[in-house]
Steps between C-alpha positions, in 0.01 A plus 500: 500500500712692252530871571283729288707789365331840531575847368347817647465805274356818653619861495401549868760367749234454773283292267801285408580446869144393580503235226847384609372465859194306382724270291712431810191344665496232228827302522462353150521848340848620408519874422777535241482880480289805579518760221371855455408503131401282206817557294715355779257210519527429126880472527464281810255263326754438223751385759290305751210254497208655689185303594285778649523872419336745742445797269382852579302667221538875553876550450710763321649443150307174434187400692448139606234415239712633211804321641315167514404539132873510415571160661491196272493230767396678819506331841182484708397864548340635818418868449524726804340842459300771671276542192195284429459618141790288366339170601344424160830563319679280751272200456496537122876450522437176693630639829476249781349745749449869570574632849353837586719696743493488794451121507519261796737206546200268466407647161866484394513127587186437290674664201817296553292181525345580162844548347622175661205312351604620153865413558435162664366303199843522336688379806246233597495347151880480512499323835222264394714371215765380744258390771547129567199303625552412866299311763124553517509598867674730745575480874410793725541555874200619704386459862824324591438225240611442142221446248522349154283708264413342166463761225180337371341545846608862549209734428645847566735703718445840659756750632461557873774731630817296553295183464327337206155344532516173304163342420481140379203273436548354851634777722619860549859560612681816606876447444738774617620585152442800278259487210776548242709219657205264477429607139860403406428139606209456257501413128414824315309315230230392748502762774416852391525829690163670448531768769775650711381272783371189321644205306263242357518152351349560156376140477277565804310801359125437487399824329599862448254783549612858434804576713477191718530127462358211698674188627214300646308753710807716564497836322844639408558851356686553171726806527462749213879491439494121468177448303638531147796266562277253684248478215785452250628208710153345471504553121231770524719806438485721196 
């Protein structure tokens, strides 16, 4: 995965350090700089490509909301503030998310996931153009054996710690490979990530009901961060 370039702008050094520490937990985030005011950030944005901007609102000279209004092509914005009352302004400016201080690492990751979902369509469409059709099967190792899994028989996969639960029409396997490693083996046009822990074969969907879908009698949740992109892939998006 390409690194996602991040910029932190907050007038409080402690707040900047917290975000930097949270970013360090996610190896695909690359913090380019951590700045104390919006004017420094404006100069920085002229010089560097930034994907995600963590932006405080209540700052001296120029507040975060006013600063965002001055940007022609802003990156994905995640506001970080101690004040609830700016939320409406933030979302009117199409901010990706709004983190109310103090926020947890879990809540931070949710915000980053939202930003990644907005960034990803650009990168995935680029990779799809160069994607060459390959075999219609994959080999995976489980229980001391090697299994040939045909894509048209694979129903869904579920993250399970350092393993991945692979469910086909005939059997369930538990190879010792991470969920993301298994996802890399599958054609993106057919297999869609619909939740942090689930990948599904879209040709096997029986029906969708609210925030869940059914493959046969199996009910699989649709994560709120993935729903919009998933429906677009099915041709049902706005």
